[in-house]
N, C-alpha and C positions, 0 to 999 in steps of 0.2 A: 279740645275743648271737654268732652266727654271724658278723658284720660284725665286731664288736669281736676276736675270734679272727684272723679273716683280715688285719685291720690290723694287729694285733701281729706277726703270722707277718711281713708284708711290713717292716715297721721290723724287726726282728730282723735279715732276711735283708740288708738293705740294709745295716745297722751291721757284719755279717761281712765282708761284701764290701769295705767302706770300711776295716776294720781288717788284713784281708788284702792289699791292693791291693800293698803294698811288696815281699811276698814272692812274690806270684805274678809282677810284673813284673820282678823281681831275677835276673840269671842266677845259679843255685845261691844262690839267696834260700833262708833258714831261718828259724826263730824264735830269737831271742835267748836265748842260755845264761844265764839269771839263778840259777845255782846256785852258792854259794861256792866250789866247787872248779872253776867253771868262768872264775875271778877270778885271771889271773897275780897281779896287785899281793898279793892276799890268799895264793896258794900260796906267794910269795916270802916272806913274814913267817910263814910257819910256822901259818895260821888255817885251819882244817878244820870241814866242818858238823858237827854231832852226832852222825850216823850214822859219820861215818869217825873221828871222835875216840874213839866206842865200840869201834871195830873196833880201833885201835891200842892202846887200854888191854886191851882182851882179850888181845891178843897179849903183854904184857908180863905175864910171869908173877912178880910178885914177893911175898913176903912180910911187906913192909913193912906196920908197921900203925900208922897216922897217931892 
């Protein structure tokens, strides 16, 4: 049981180290922004995430009934 847990921990540590190697070695390296509002092409088209769309809709105080 202890051997299995230790082996799993070693594999997990190696995987995390390999995945973060680009961020660690690059000067000013950061994680990529995968949020919709971080994409300039989508922002230019007026596409926003659901949270932003909810905020924008709440600011519109219209009494129209659909």
